[in-house]
C-alpha positions, 0 to 999 in steps of 0.5 A: 685681591680677596674674596669677601668676608662671607656671612655665615648664617647663625643657628643653622644645622650642620650639613652632612651627606646622607649615608649609603644604605648597607646591602641587605644580607641574602636570605639562607635556606632554612634547613632546620625548618625544612627537616622538622616536618619530615622528621615529625611526619616519619614519626607519626607514620611509624607509630600509626602506620598511616601513609597519609601522614607522609604527606606532611613531610613534603610540606616542610621543603615547600614552605622553606623554598617559599620562605627563601624566595619571599626573603629575596623579594623583601631584600630587593624592596628594602634596597629600592626603598633605601635608595629612594630615601637617599635620593630624597635626602640628597635632593633636600641637601641640594636645596639646602645648599642652594638656600645657604648659597643664596644667603651667603651670596646676599650677605656678601653683596651686602658687605660689599655692595658694588658700584651698581648697588651704590649708585642705586642707593643714591645717598653716600654711606661715608662711614669708612676712614680710608678706602676699603676693598672694592668689588671688581665683579661677580665670580665663582669663589670658595663657599663657606658651606661645608658638608660632612661625610665621605662621597660614595660615588661620583654624584656625591663628589660632584655635590661636594664640589658644587657646595664648596663653590659660590657662584656670582659672589662679589670678588673684591680687591684692596685699593691700598696696593693699587688697582689696574684695569686693562683692555678695550678703553671703554671697558677699562674706563667703565671698570675704573669708574665703578671702582672710583664710585665705590671709594667715594661712597665709602670715605667722606670728603675731608678724609680722602681727596680724589685726583684725576686727569682733566681730560674729558673722560674724567670730567664726570667727577668734577662735582664730587666733594672729594675733589675740592675738599683737601685731605691728607690721604689721596686717591689718584687716577692714572690714565695712560691715555691722558697726560702724565699725572705725578705719582709722588706721595708728597708726604701723604698717603696715595692710593692708585687706580690706573687705566691702560690698554695693556699691562705694560702701560700701567704703573709698576707694583700694582697689587691687582690688575684686571684684564677686561676682555668683553662686557661679560668677562674679565680676568683678574691676576697674572698667575692663576687668573680668576674669571669674573663678570666685571662691575661696570659704570657708565659715564651718565649714571656715574655722573648722576651719582656724583650730583647726588653726592655733591648735594649731600656734601653741601648739606653736610658742609663738605662741599669745599666752598669758601674757607672758614675764618680761623677766628671770629669775634662776636663784636664783628657780627651785626648785633643791632637791637631787635624790634619789639617783635616777640616772635623771633630770637634770631641772632648771629653766632658765627660765620659759615661759608655763605656768610654769618650763621643765624640761629632762632630759638623762637622757631627751634624751639630748642637746641641740641649742642654736641662737642667733646672736651676742647671743641669750644662747646662752652665758648659757643654757649657763652657766645649764643647767650651774649648775642641774644643779650645784645640783640634782645632786652631783658623784658624779651629774653631771660636766661637760666644757666646751668653748668654741670662741669662744676666750673665757671663756664658762664662767668663771662655772661653771669653779670648780664641783666638778662641772667636770672640765675647761674646754677653749678652742680646741684647738690642732691638735696637741690634736685627736687627744688630744681624740679619744682622751680621749673614746673612752677615756672611753666604753671606761672606762664600758663596762668599769665597766658590764660589771664590775657586770653593769649594762645602763646607767648608770641601773641602777647601784647606789649603791656604784658611783661613775660620774657622768653626764658632760655634754659642753657644746660652745659653737660646735660648728660652729667645732670641726667645721670646724677638726677634722672628725675630732671629728665622728665622735667626737661621732656615736659619743657621740650613738649610745652616750651614753644607756646609758653616761651621756654626754650632749652639749649642742651649741651653734652659731649655725647648726646647720643643715647642720653637725650630722650627721643621726645626731647630730641624730636623738639630740638630743631636746632642741631649743632655739633662741634668736634666729636670723637665718634662718627655715630655721635655726629650722625645722631646730632646733625645727620652726618659724620662730618663733625667727627672729622673736624681737626682738634686744632680748630676749636669752635669749628662745627656743623650746624642745622639751623632748623631748616634741614640744611647742614652747614659748616661754621666757625663759632664766634668768640664772645669778646669782652667788648661784646658782652660789655656792650650788651650789658650797657645797652640794657642797663636801664631795663627792669630786671626779669622775674627770677624763676629760680631763686638762690638757695637759702643763706647758711645763716639767718638773723633778725637783721638779715631777714628782710633782704632774704624775704624780698617783697614778702613781709612777716606779720608783726604780731607773730613770732618770726622763726625763719624763712622757708623756700617754696619752689612750687610758688617760686618764692620765699615765705616767712615762718611765723609762730602764733602761740594762741592758735599754733600751740606750744612749739617744739624744736627738734634736731641733733646737738649742734643743729641750731636749737639753742640759737633759735630759742634765743632768737624767739626769746629776744623777740618776746623780750623786746615786746614784753620786757625781760621779765616776760621770758622765763628760761628754765635752765640751770641745775636740776633743782632750779628746773624743778623749782621753775616747773613747780612754780609754773604748775602751781600758777596754773592750778591757781589761775595766776598769770604766767610769763609771756614765754617759757623756754625749756632747752634740751627737754629730753636730756633735762630729765635723763639723770633724774631719779625715776620718781622725779623724772616722771613728776617732771614730765607730768608737770611739763605736760600740764604746762603745755596743756594749760598755757593756751588758756592763760595767753602764754607761750611755751617753746621746747627743744629736744633731740627726740620726743620718743622718751617723753611720753605720748602726753607731751607729744600730743600737747605740742602744737607746732614742730620745727625740724632741724638737722637729724642724724639719719634720714630715718630719724627725720622721718620718724619725727614727721619730716620729709626724708627727701629734704634730709641733709647729712651735712646741713649747717646749723639752723637749716631744716624744714617747716611743713614740708618746705626747706627752711633756714631758721633764725639764730641769736647768741645764747644768753648767759645763764645767771649763777643760781643761789645755793639753798639756805643751810640746815641749822640744827638749833632752829628746831628743838626736836628733830628726827634725822634719817641719814645714809651715813648716820654716825658721820652725820651725828658727829657733824650735827654735834659739832655744829650745835654743841648744846644739842642732845644727839641720840644715835639709834644705832648705839644699842637698846639704850639709844632707842629708849632715850630717843623714845623718851625724847620724842615722848616729851616733845619739844621743850623751850631752850633745849635741842634734842636730835635723833639720828638713824638710817633708813633701816633703824627708823623702819625697825623702830616704826613706832618711834618713826610715827611719833617723830612724824607727829612731833618733830621736824624731819631732816633727810640726808640721803636719797629717796629711800631715806625720805620714804623711810621717815617722811612718808609724804605722798608728794615727791620732795624738792629735787636735790642737786647733790645728796651729799651736800644738800638735804630735805627739811620738813618742819611740822605741818609744813612742806619739805624744803631744800637745804644745804647740809652742814659744812664740816670745818676740819 
C-alpha cells in the first residue's frame, strides 16, 4: 500500500509562517525633558525676579506626563495593527495552502485516475507493460506542502497540521503483492471490480491475461480482450464464494485480486487487504489502519466500459479472434488479373483473422510502413510490389524502387517489367538529379492530363498510356537525414500524387518524427510490423499493439487499410513462383516509360553513344562531344559542337580528367570527314609548337586556308617553361588564331587545367567550354561551372555542359611523330660571320675544329683582336675565304661600332639566350624558339629572317 506520487507544482514560492510581531517596549518617564523647563524657569526668575517666569516650570512635568501617556496609546495601536497584519497573513497562508492542496490533489488523481475516471474516459489507455498501483479510494494522506517556521500558539500548530494532511487524495496499492477485499459481498465485489477495471485499462491485451471465475458475478468481463488474448503474465481473480480457482503460477507471473467475506477467506500472503464497512468507509491494513472512501464500480457501468474496451481491442487487432497463420505464401492468395479499370490498385498482401488483407493504393493514396530490423519490413514491401505486378499490367502500374539500406532488398522483383528503376543509396551528387527527375515526372503527368482534358488519372481513356507510378522507398528516414531537400519533393508528391497517379510507400524503422505531417496526413494506409517503442506503434497505426509483437514472428503486423479499422495480419511471402508468374503474365506488354534514367556510363566512346542516347540522335553535321543527363526533361541529350556558330572550344579539367581523350575523339571525327591532313595537332617540343603557331599566324595574315581542326592540348602548361618574351608572343598568336579561325571556316579546340594565366584575350576568344573534373569545388565555380555538380572522385570524362551533368567521349591518344632536328650550323657556308656566344672561347675552338680553313677572331684576346675583327668586317665577304668573329654579349656591346658593321655585312650566329641575341641581332621580332640553347643556335643570314640550327657537334 502506498500513497500516490504527488506532483509538486514547479516555480512556487516556499511557504512560511508569518512571524509574531514583538511586543513594543513600554515608554519611560522623560525625566530630563521634565526637569529642563524647571531649571530654565528658575534661572529666569533668579535673574529677572519675575514670579511669572515660575509658571514655565509647571509646563515641563505636564508635557512629560502627556508624552508618556501618548506613547502608551501608540504602543497599543501598533500592537493591534501588527496583530491584524498577522491575521491577514495567516488567512492568505491558509488560502495558499488550500490552493496547493487542490493542485496536489488534482495531480495525484491525474497520475492515479481511479476506476470512476477510467470508466468516464471510455477509451483504454493501454500504455503500461504490467499492472501498476490501483486506487483503493479517497483518503487523507500526508501532503508535500511544507511550511517553514515555528508555531507560536495552538492556532499555528493547527495550521501546520492541516497543511501536512491532504484530504480526498487517492490511496493506491500495488497489485504485484496481491489485493484482498472483505466485507459485505456487494461492496467487496464493487471494490474488486474497480481494481480490475484499472488494471485492464493500464495494460494492453497480449501483455497480461485476466482469469476470473465463471460465475454470474464475473460474467461482465467476458468480452474483455484480456480474457481471450493469451499472455505470459496473468491477473487472476479469486472469489471465496465461487468454485476454487487454481493459484498455481504455471511458470508465468500471476497477480491476485481476492474477494471474501472475512480476511480468513482470503488467500494468505496478500500485501494489501481492504475491509469494506459501508459505501463511504473502508479500512486498509491490519496494523495502523487507514480509513478511506472506497472506489466502487457497479456491474452495469463496468460492463459498459468492457464493451468499449472490446471495440478498441478489435480495432487494434487484439480481440483474440482466430489465430493468424505463421506463414503465408503469396501464390496461395487470389492474384487474378484485374480488369482495365484505372481506379483501383487493390491487391491481397497477407492474411488477417477475418480473411485475406487487401490494400488499395489508388484510394490510399499513399502508405506508411514501420518495422524494426528483423520485423519483415523489406519482405512485406517486396510482397506488395509482387502482388501489384501480378494483378496489374505494366501499362497500368509501374514501380520506382529506392533502397536506402545499401543492400539488395528489391532483388526478387527488380526484373519485373513494371520496374522502371532500382536506386540504391544515392551519391551526394545524385540527390539533385533525384529531385529534378521526380518533379519532371509530375510535370509530365500534368501535361498528359491537360492534353486530353482529364481531371485525374482515373478518368483517362484506354488509349492514353499513363500507368500509375508507385515509388517505394525503403529506409525513408536514412534518405531524408542524408538529403533533406528530398523531403520537400516527397511532400509535393504526397499532396498532388492522387490525381496524377503517383503513389508513395514510405518505409522506415521509426517514422515517428521523421515523416512530415503534411506527408502522413495523405498516408491513408498505415502498416506497422514489430517496433520497439510503443510511441512508434501509436504514431503509425494509433495503437501500441505493434510494440507487443514477438520477435519470433516476422511478418506479423498491424494494418489500417485506410478505413480507420485496425487489424492484425500476417504478411505474405513473395515466393519465386508468384514473382515468376507475374513476370510471365505481362511479358508481352510494352515496358513503361522510365521516369528515372540510370546514371550516365563511366566511360563513353563513339561506338557506345547510340545505346546511351536511346531515341535521341546526334546531328551528323556537328561534332559530337558526349552525352548530357537532363533530368528536368527525363532524357539524355547529345552534346554537340558546331564550330561555325559556337566558336573555339575549351576543355578544362584537372590532369587525368579525360582532356586528352576527348580531344582525340574530336580529332578522330574530323579526320574521318576531312582526312588525316584535315587535323593539325600542335604538340611536341616547344620549337615545334612555336613553328606551328607561327605558320598558322602567317596563314591567317595571308588569308590562306587552314586545317579543318587545330588541336592544342595543355594550353596553360605549354608556355609555362618558355622565356617571358616567347611566352607572351605564343599567347598572342593563340589569341590571334582563336579570333581568326571563324572567318576561314576552321575549328580550334584547346585544353587546359585553368585559363587564368593566359590573359583575358584568350578567355574572351573562346566560344564554348567543356568542364571536366576540377580539384576543388571553388576551382569549378571559378571556371564557370555549377558547384552542386562537383564530384571529387569523378571518373575520367565525367563533367558538365551548360549546367547539365555529362559524360564526354574518350578515344586513345594518337602517338606523336618524332620531330625532325633542325639543320646543322655550317661555318663554311658564310664567308663573313659574327658570332655572339655565351661561351665564346669554347665556341671559337669548336668553329675552328669544324672549319680548319676559317680565320677565327676572338674578341676577348685583346685590342689586336678587335682591330683584326674590324679589318675583317670592313673588307666584307670575299670569295674563297671564311672569316668568323666570336665574342660574348659584353664584347659586342662594348664594340658597338663593330657590332653595327656586323649587322650590315655579315651573317649573324647566336649561341646563347635572348640576351646574346639582343646584343648582336637587335631584331624587333623574336627569333624562333630553341629547345636547348646549348645544342641549338640562331643563324641570321644577311637580309633574311633568323633560322634555327643545330650547334656544332664536337667529336672528342
